[in-house]
N, C-alpha and C positions, 0 to 999 in steps of 0.2 A: 229208253226210247218209248214214246206215246204209242199207243195201239193204231192199227192201220185199219180202219173201219170200212171204208168206201173210196170210190173214185175221187172224191174230195179230199180225203186224207192222203190218197196217193199224189195228187196235184201238189198240196200243200209240201208234202216231204221231197218233191222233185225240185221245188224252188227253195226251200230253206235248210235242207239235207240231203242232198243228191245222193242217191245209193250208188252211183258209180264215181263219185267225186273223189279225186286223189290230192292230197297235199302237194303244194309246190315246192320247190327248193328254197330254202330261206335266202333272203338277201345278205349280204355281208354286215348290214347294219341298218336299223330302222330309225326314223326320226321319231316314230310312235308305235308302240306295241299296246294293243288294247286287248284286255283278257275279259271277255264276255259280248255275247251277241244279242244282248236285249237292247232296250230303247237307247240307254246311256252309252253303250259300247258302239251301237251303230252309228249313232249322231256323231261321236267323237271320231270315228273311222271315216266316215263319209265326210264330214266336214273337214278333217286333217288333210285327205287325199285330195279334195276339191282344192285346196289351197296349193297344192304340189308337193306336200310332203310323201316320203316313203312311209306306207301304213301297213302294218300286219294285224290281223284280229284272229282271235282264238275262241273257238265256242266248242264246248264238250257235248251239247246236244243240239237243239235247232236254233238257227238264227231267227231273231224275232222276239225272244224271252217270253217271259210271262204274259206281256201286253198282248202277244198277237196269238199265242199257243194255249194259254191256260188262264187267261185273266179277263183284260179290258174286253177285246173283241168277241170272244164267245159268251162272256156274262151277258154283254149288252145285247148281242143278238137273241140270246133266250130271254132276256127282260122284255125287248120289243114284242117278241110273241104274247108274252104274258099279260103285257099292257093292253093287247086288244081285247083280250079276256075281260079285264078290269072294265075297259069301255064299253063291253057289251053288257055286262052286270049293271053298269050305270045308264043304260040306254033310256030306261023308264024315266028317269029324272030329266031327260032331253025330250021326251015325248016319242021316243023310237022304242019299240019292242024288239029286242034282239035276242039271240042266244049264241052261246059260244060252245063248240065242242072240240077241245083241244086234243090234237093229235102229238103225242110226244115223240114218236119216231120221225115225224115229219118236221117238228120244231128242231129237233138235234141234227137231222139232216140238213135243214136250211142253214142252222149255226156253222157246221163244217164248211157249206159251201161259201158262205160269206168270207170264213177266216181263209180259206184258200184265195178268194178273189183279192184279199187284201195283201197277201204274202208277197207278191212281186216287189214291192217297195224295200224289203228286208231280206231279198234273194242273194244267193251266191252271184248270179249273173250280174245283178246290178252293182254290187261291191266290186267284183272283178272288172267291170267297166269302167269303175272310177279309179281304177289302178291298186286297189287294197289287195294285199295277198292274205287269201282266208285259209286258215287250218282248222281242221276239226280234230278235237283230242282234249286231253286234261293238261292244264296249263300250272306250272308251278315254278317259283323262282329258284334259279340255280345260283344266284348272286346279287349283288344290288345293281348290276346293269344287264342282267340276261335272263331270260325266260325259257324253261324246257317244255316242250310240247310232245307228251305221250300218247300213243294209240296203241291199241291191242296187238296191232301187227307191226310194230316199229319198236325196238328196244336198242339204246336206252331212250331214244327219243330225238328229236332236232331241236337245236338251241338258237333262241332269236336273241339277237344283241340289239339294244336300244339306247337311244339318247334320252327319250322320256317314255315312261309307260303309263297305263291307265287302269286301275281294278275297277271293272263295272259288272261283278258277278252277280248282283242282284241278291235275292233273299228267297228263303224257302218257307214252308208252312211249319209255324211253330207248333210243337206237341205239349199239350198241358200235362201236369203229372197224375193223370188219372189212372188209379190201380186197374190193371188189365188191359189197357188200351194197346200197350205194344202187341199182345197176343191177340188181338181181335182186329178182324178186316174193318177197315175204314176208308172214307173218301175224304181228298182235300181237293184244292181249287185244281191241282194237277192231275186228277184222276176224274173228276165228276163228270166232267165233260166229254169223257169216253162212254158214259152210259148210252145204251141203246134201248134198254127195258127200263120203264118207270117204275120207280120205287112206290109201293101203295103207302108204306110209312115211312118217313125219314125225320131222324132227329139231327138237328143241329147243334153243335156246341161252339158257342161264342156270338154274342149280340152287336158284333161290331160291322162296319159296311158289308163285306163279303156275306156274314152270316145273314143280315136282314134283307139285302139283295136277292139272295138265292132262297130264303125261305119265302119270301113272296112271290117268287117267280114259280117254285115249285107248286106252291098251295095253290094258285090259280091255274096251273095247269093239271091239278086234280089229285096231288099227293096230300096226305094227311101229315103235317109238318108240326114238330114239336122244336122250340128253340130256347136252348138253355143259355141263361146269362148270369154268372158269377155277381155282378155287379147289381147296383140299385136302379139301374136304367140301361136301356139300349143306347148304342152309340154314344160311348162314355166320353167322347171328346166333344160332343155337341151340347148346345144350350138344352136345358131340361125340357123347356117348352117344346123344342123341336122333336126330342126323341120322345114325349108322350104322344104328339101326333104320328110318327111312324108306329108307335106301339098299337095306338088305338086301330090304325089301317091295318096292320098285320092281323090284328086280331079280327077285324071285320072281313079280311080274306080268308078267314080259317085257321089261321097260326095259332098254335096254344103257346104262349109266351110264358116261359117260367124265369123270373127276375130272382137275384139273390139265392139261386139254387146251384150248387154244386154236386157234381157226380160223386159219388162214393166208390164207384167202381163200374167196369164195363166187361161182358163176356159174350161169347158167341157160341151157339149150339150147333154151329154147322149152318143153320138156314137163318135164324133169327139173331139178333143182338139184343142182349137184356142189359139195360141201364138202371142202376141203383142210385136213387137220390131221395132227398128227405122225405117226398111226398109218397115214395113207394118205388115200384119197379116198373119199368117201360119198356115193352118189346115192339121193336121196328125191323122193318126189312133192311134199312141201311143206315148209317150212321156218316156225318158229313163233319169234320173238325175244322172250325174257320176261327180259331182262337188267336190270330195273329201272324207275325212273319219273324222270321230270324234271318240275320246277314249269311251270305253261302261265302264262307272262307275256308273251307275243308279243303285239304289238299293243295293248298296254294304256296305252302312254305314260306309264310311271311317271314319267319325269323331270319332266312337266309339272305333277305334283301334288307333286314334292318328295319322293318314296318311294325309299328305298334297297333294292337287291335284290343278291343273288350268284348263283352258280351253282345253289347248293342251295335258292334261294327267297327269298321276300321277308322281309327282316329286321323281325322284331317283338320287343318286350319281353315281360316276364313277363304283362303284360296284354293282349297281342296287339294292342297299338298300332304301327303303323309310324312311320316318322320324321316323317311328316305326322299329328300327333296327332288330326286328325279322321278318318284312315283306319284300318281295323282290317284285319285279315287272319286266315283260319280254314281249317283243313283242310290238305291235300296241299301247296298252294301256299306253305305258311310251315312245315310241320312235318316232323320226321323218323318220325312216327309215321303211316303212310300207309294208314289204316284209316277204314272208315267210322263206327265208333263213337267213335275219337279225333275225327273232323270234327265230329260231333255235339256231343260234349262241349265243344270248343273254340267252336263257335257260340253255345252257351248263356252262356258266359262274354263273348262279344262282345256279347251281348244286354245283360247285366247292366252291362258295363263302359262302352259306347258310348252307351246311352240313360239310365242311371241314376246315372252317376258314380260305379260300382262299382269295387270294387278286386281282384276275383277274379283268382286267378292260375293259369297253365297249369301251374305247377311242382307245384300241390297235387294235381293228377289222378294218380291210380293207373290207369294203361292196360295192360290184358292184350291178347294177340291170340293168334291160333290159326292153324295152317296145317292145311287140312282134308283132307289125306290119310289113308289107312287103314294105322295108326292115326293119329289127329290129335296134333299138337304143340301144347300150350298154355303159354304163357310169360307171365310178369309180374314186372318189378323188376328187380333184381341177380340175374345167374345167372351159372354158369360161372367162368372166369377173372376177370370182372369182378368178382364177388361176392368171389372169393378175396382179390384185391387190396385190397378195401374191408373185410378183415377178417370176412367171413361164412363160416360153416359150413354144410354141408349134412346133412341127414337124408333118406336115400333108402329108398324103400319099392318093392321089385320087385313088379309085379303078380302074379308066380307066389305071392307070400304074402298075396294078397287072395282071398279065397273066390269072389266073383262073378266075377272074371278066370278063375279056374280053370274055373268053372261054364261060363262062355261060350267056353272056349277063345280067350282073349284074354290071356294071360299075357306076350306080348311087348311089355313096357314098363314104366314106371315113373312113380311120384310122388316129386318130390325138391323140397324145401323147403329155403331159404337161410335163415339166421337169424343174428343178432347177439344173443347173451345171450338166446336164447329168443324174440326178437321177430321175426316174419317179414318179411323184406325182398326175397323173391323166391321163384319157383317155376318149375320146368319139369316138365311132365306129359305123358307118352307113354301115349295110351290112347285107346280108344272113348270118344268124347264127351268127349276132353280139354278142349275150349271151355266145357263147363259146370262141369268140376271148377276150371279156373283162375279161373272168375269168382267162385267162392266164396272162393277164396284173395285173390283182388283185393279183394273186399269186406272179409276180415277184415284187409288191410293198411291199407286206407283208415280204419279206425277203431283202427287201433294193435294188431292182434291178435297172440296170441302162440301158441307151440306147447303151451304149458301149457293156454290156453283150448281149442284143439282137442281135446287128450285129454280134457278136461271135457266135452266137447259129444257130442250123442247123435246119430247117424247111422242110418237105415234100414238093417238088414240083411236080404237081402245086396244091397248096393251098391258101387259103385268108390268111392263118398264114404268108406267106413269107412277107405280108405287114409290119409285126411287125419287121423283119430283116431290110426291106427297110428303115425303120424309124431310126433304129439304124445306117445304113450305111450312110443316110443323116444328120444325127448329126455329124458323124465322119467327114464327108467331111466338113461340115460348120467350123469344128474345125480347119482344114487345112489354118491358115491365109496366107497371102502372105509373111510374114516374114519367116514363117515356110516353105513355098513352096520354097522360094527363097535359104533357107539352104538346102532343099533336093536336089534342083538343083546342088546346089556347089557340095555337097557330091557324087552324081552320076558322076558330071564331074570329080573329083578327082579319083574315081574308073576307069574311063576310061584310 
């Protein structure tokens, strides 16, 4: 259970894990039993109950899952404070001399306050008001149509019988095989937001989205940060150009970025953490491990229900059914898209398919994502080498050619759209608020949008979204072949 730091955490706990809560008596049978109270589980439970189904939800920790408690909400709250520091440092470019004096304790207190403010939507009270039976405890399958809920004070636990069930247990931090790590104190996303004292020196293992976001946030707030990444670039899933811009900005913010660097071992002397790598030994106050996620399937007794799973998660088909056709899965526990919005979308598919014999398919989803560094990196669909391998071409608009970016001193980035014969198949966007821009591209892709349609669209000026129209214009200009240009010249000659 997470630490209780102040009145904000007490308010959070009163909503998502009330200390005086008592599990209800189970119904004789449920239309849907949901295991996991994160985004996917909450959407499944609330959606099914709102349609009139009898629903039970089992959560072993706090409702809200990673997103509310240890992921999106606290990290983006912290990044918001860090962005003020970045803006102040850039003030001279805008003719404004400003200084920023970060107060780490105040930043973290504000984060906990905003987290508690957002908790009511995920609360026991809201679920109960919708008719959901909420159970706190450890869930495990006792058979193909039943789930046992175990708590410390109840043995052997209570059995929930179901018509359909969904596994939405999410994921946990994955631990890299670094010698000595298991014996060394370290932070993960599940514990870093409990900090009340600011580390003077912080080492981060993993240059993915979480590692890059927190490296920039801590550095801007005054911590000396070293970021280790074993690969050749940060943000391995993104275009190399995008990763290079993020790397340069992190270095500008004071982060020591060590690429192609694996740790040979770590150890603690009780106060400091010593990290051995090819370049020598680094001594830091704290170590944060951000090297990926692993599906949370421990203790579920999946074999008892005939449910297949692999190291990367529960096996599901395109309708999110497991090998037990009465049991579905959604979210991080079965998907490569480990994002809150992806879990939400998958949960909606589960409700349709599980309760109404639907045939909705997860492959029909267009799922964008965003890394919330400064600048942000948004992506959707086929990009980079994968796009080229599938025959896609790219149209790139540098932000230096976008008026709003020039006005805002934000020209370090680009909008890149990938297409096949004009049909948009993917995008990489590096820009302030790239998450907003890539959402517009995802919408266009979902409904078969083309670069020609972007060229014909009207965007408010001056905004960064004008770059999307510029991409469409560039595509149309490229389609003006020499032969077509000659034909047009002849046409105008005749008209004269």
